[in-house]
C-alpha positions in Angstrom: -26.8 -12.3 65.7 -29.6 -14.5 64.3 -32.3 -17.0 64.9 -31.7 -20.7 65.5 -33.2 -23.8 67.1 -31.3 -24.3 70.4 -31.2 -27.9 71.6 -31.6 -31.2 69.7 -34.3 -32.7 67.6 -36.1 -35.6 69.3 -34.7 -38.0 66.7 -31.0 -37.1 67.3 -29.0 -40.2 68.3 -27.9 -40.2 72.0 -29.5 -36.9 72.8 -30.3 -36.0 76.4 -33.6 -35.0 78.0 -32.3 -31.5 78.9 -32.0 -30.5 75.2 -35.6 -29.8 74.3 -35.6 -27.4 71.4 -36.7 -23.8 71.5 -36.5 -21.0 68.9 -33.8 -18.6 70.1 -33.3 -15.1 68.7 -29.9 -13.5 69.4 -30.1 -9.8 68.8 -26.5 -8.9 69.7 -23.6 -9.1 67.3 -20.4 -10.5 68.9 -16.9 -11.4 68.0 -15.5 -14.7 69.3 -12.0 -16.1 69.6 -11.2 -18.7 66.9 -9.4 -20.9 69.5 -9.6 -21.8 73.1 -7.5 -19.7 75.4 -3.9 -21.1 75.4 -1.2 -21.3 78.0 0.8 -18.8 75.9 -2.1 -16.3 76.1 -2.3 -16.9 79.9 1.4 -16.2 80.3 1.2 -13.1 78.1 -1.7 -11.6 80.2 0.0 -12.4 83.5 3.1 -10.5 82.3 0.8 -7.5 81.8 -1.5 -8.2 84.8 0.5 -9.7 87.6 -2.7 -10.1 89.7 -3.8 -13.0 87.4 -3.1 -16.3 89.2 -0.5 -18.7 87.9 -1.6 -20.9 85.0 -3.6 -23.7 86.6 -2.9 -26.2 83.9 -1.7 -29.8 84.4 1.6 -29.8 82.5 1.3 -33.5 81.7 -2.0 -32.9 79.9 -0.9 -29.7 78.2 2.9 -29.9 77.5 3.3 -26.8 75.3 2.4 -23.1 75.1 0.0 -23.5 72.2 -2.1 -26.0 74.1 -5.4 -24.8 75.8 -5.3 -23.9 79.4 -7.0 -26.6 81.5 -7.9 -27.1 85.2 -9.3 -23.5 85.0 -12.3 -22.7 87.1 -15.2 -20.6 86.0 -14.1 -18.0 88.5 -10.7 -17.9 86.9 -12.2 -17.6 83.4 -14.3 -14.6 84.5 -11.3 -12.9 86.1 -9.2 -13.5 83.0 -11.9 -11.9 80.9 -12.0 -8.7 83.1 -8.2 -8.5 83.1 -7.9 -8.8 79.4 -10.5 -6.0 79.0 -8.5 -3.8 81.3 -5.2 -4.5 79.5 -6.8 -3.7 76.1 -8.6 -0.6 77.3 -12.1 -1.9 77.2 -14.9 -1.7 79.8 -15.2 -4.8 82.1 -18.2 -7.0 81.7 -18.2 -8.7 85.1 -19.2 -7.1 88.4 -20.1 -8.1 91.9 -23.1 -5.9 92.1 -26.3 -5.4 90.0 -25.5 -1.7 89.5 -22.2 -2.6 87.7 -20.1 -0.5 90.0 -17.7 -3.1 91.6 -15.8 -5.0 88.9 -14.7 -8.6 89.4 -10.9 -8.5 90.3 -8.3 -10.6 92.0 -9.6 -9.7 95.4 -13.2 -10.8 95.0 -13.4 -13.3 92.2 -13.7 -16.6 94.1 -17.1 -16.2 95.8 -20.3 -14.2 96.1 -22.6 -12.8 93.4 -21.7 -12.2 89.8 -23.4 -9.9 87.3 -22.6 -9.4 83.6 -23.0 -6.1 81.7 -23.8 -7.4 78.3 -23.6 -3.9 76.9 -20.0 -3.4 77.9 -17.4 -3.6 75.1 -15.0 -5.8 77.0 -14.3 -9.6 76.9 -16.6 -12.2 78.4 -17.6 -15.8 78.2 -20.4 -16.6 75.7 -23.8 -17.3 77.0 -24.9 -20.9 76.5 -27.1 -19.8 73.5 -24.3 -17.8 71.9 -21.9 -20.8 72.3 -24.3 -23.2 70.6 -25.1 -20.7 67.8 -21.4 -20.2 66.9 -20.7 -23.9 67.3 -23.4 -24.9 64.9 -22.1 -22.3 62.4 -25.3 -22.5 60.5 -25.8 -26.3 60.7 -28.7 -28.1 62.2 -27.2 -31.5 62.6 -25.6 -33.2 65.6 -22.1 -31.9 64.7 -21.0 -29.1 62.4 -19.2 -31.8 60.4 -20.5 -35.1 59.0 -19.1 -37.5 61.6 -19.1 -40.6 59.4 -20.6 -43.7 61.0 -22.3 -42.0 64.0 -25.7 -43.5 64.6 -28.2 -44.7 67.3 -26.7 -48.2 67.0 -23.2 -47.1 68.1 -23.4 -43.7 69.7 -23.5 -45.1 73.3 -20.3 -47.0 72.8 -16.8 -46.0 73.7 -15.2 -44.1 70.7 -12.2 -45.8 69.1 -9.9 -44.7 66.3 -11.5 -44.9 62.9 -15.0 -45.2 64.3 -16.1 -41.7 63.2 -13.6 -40.5 60.6 -15.3 -37.2 59.8 -15.5 -36.2 63.4 -11.9 -37.3 64.0 -10.8 -34.8 61.3 -12.3 -31.9 63.2 -12.1 -32.8 66.8 -9.8 -34.3 69.5 -11.7 -36.7 71.8 -11.6 -40.1 73.2 -10.9 -41.8 69.9 -7.8 -39.9 68.8 -6.4 -37.7 71.6 -4.0 -40.1 73.2 -5.4 -39.3 76.6 -4.2 -35.7 76.7 -5.0 -32.3 75.4 -3.6 -31.6 71.9 -2.6 -28.1 70.6 -5.2 -25.7 69.3 -5.8 -25.2 65.6 -4.5 -28.7 64.9 -7.8 -30.0 63.4 -10.1 -28.8 60.7 -12.0 -25.6 61.5 -15.8 -25.1 61.5 -17.8 -23.5 58.7 -17.3 -20.2 60.5 -13.5 -20.7 60.9 -13.5 -21.7 64.6 -11.4 -24.4 66.0 -12.0 -27.1 68.7 -15.7 -26.2 69.3 -16.0 -30.0 69.3 -13.6 -31.6 71.7 -10.1 -30.7 73.1 -11.4 -29.1 76.3 -14.9 -28.2 77.6 -15.6 -24.5 77.5 -17.1 -22.5 80.3 -20.2 -20.4 79.5 -21.7 -17.6 81.5 -25.1 -19.3 82.3 -26.2 -21.2 85.4 -27.4 -24.6 84.4 -31.2 -25.1 84.4 -33.9 -26.6 82.3 -34.6 -24.9 79.0 -37.6 -22.7 78.5 -40.6 -24.2 76.7 -41.4 -21.2 74.4 -39.4 -19.0 72.0 -36.9 -16.7 73.6 -35.0 -13.5 72.7 -31.5 -13.3 74.1 -32.1 -16.0 76.7 -29.6 -16.2 79.5 -30.0 -18.0 82.7 -28.4 -15.8 85.4 -30.9 -16.3 88.2 -31.4 -20.0 89.2 -29.1 -22.9 89.7 -25.8 -23.6 91.4 -23.6 -25.0 88.6 -22.2 -23.2 85.5 -22.7 -24.5 82.0 -19.8 -26.2 80.1 -20.0 -27.1 76.4 -18.2 -28.9 73.6 -16.8 -32.0 75.1 -13.1 -32.7 75.7 -10.1 -34.8 74.9 -11.5 -37.8 76.8 -15.2 -37.5 75.9 -17.3 -40.0 74.1 -18.4 -38.7 70.7 -22.0 -38.0 71.9 -20.7 -35.4 74.4 -19.2 -33.4 71.5 -22.6 -32.8 69.9 -23.5 -29.2 69.3 -26.6 -29.5 71.6 -24.9 -31.5 74.4 -24.9 -29.8 77.8 -22.7 -30.3 80.9 -22.1 -28.3 84.1 -19.9 -28.0 87.1 -19.7 -25.9 90.3 -17.8 -22.7 89.4 -14.8 -23.5 91.5 -14.3 -26.9 89.9 -10.8 -27.4 88.3 -10.5 -30.5 86.0 -8.1 -31.3 83.2 -11.0 -31.5 80.8 -12.1 -27.9 81.4 -11.0 -24.7 79.7 -12.6 -21.7 78.0 
C-alpha cells in the first residue's frame, strides 16, 4: 500500500501520450510473486489441478522448466490464478457474475464477463496501478535501475549489446536476450527483491486498457470500459523504451504470443 505518481513525467525520454501522470493511492496491502510464473509452476499446478490446460509455451523460446510460461492468454492467466487459489485452500478472486457466486473455472474461462473480488484472499493478477507501484519499487525514474546511456538522443533506436549496461544487468530484452526467453531470476533484482519486472516476458494485468484519469485516484482499476487487457514490463525482444516502468501495452484477452506471460 502507498501513494505514488502513476505514469511518466512529461520530460521522460521516449514516453508515450497515454502515460499522463496522476497521483494514485493504493490502500490495500498485497503480496506479489518475486518471479514470473514458470513452466515448472505450470506443470506442478496441472498435476494437482488436471483441468488446467497444457502449458501453452513455445518450447523453442522457453527450453527449460525455470523459464517463464509464454504464449499464455489473459484468460489462461485468470484460470491459473483461480486454480492455484483452490489448490492452496484460498477463496477465488475471479467470477463470471457481479455477485461473486460463479467462479471462473475450466468450463467458462474463455469468454463472457469477468469480475474480480479484490477482498478475496486468493491469487490474482495485479491491477495496472499495483504492477507499476511494485515495478517502481520506490523509484520515480524511467527504470528501477540506472540504465546507463539511455537518453532522448538514442531511446528510439534499436537496442544493441552494451548500449545500456545498467539496464542489461537487470533485464533481458532486445539487446541481450539472444532472441528467446531466458530463465527467471537470472538478472539483478529490483530494490524490492523482484525479478524481471523489466523485460523477459510482458505480464498481464487485470485492467482493461483505457486512457488514464485526469485527477488523483484511490485504488483505481479500469474494469468497465475497453476491449483489450493491459500488459506491462516489456519482453525479450522489446526496445529499451518499452521496458520503462510507465510504459503501457495491451492485447485482446485471447491473444497468445511468445512475448506474453504473467
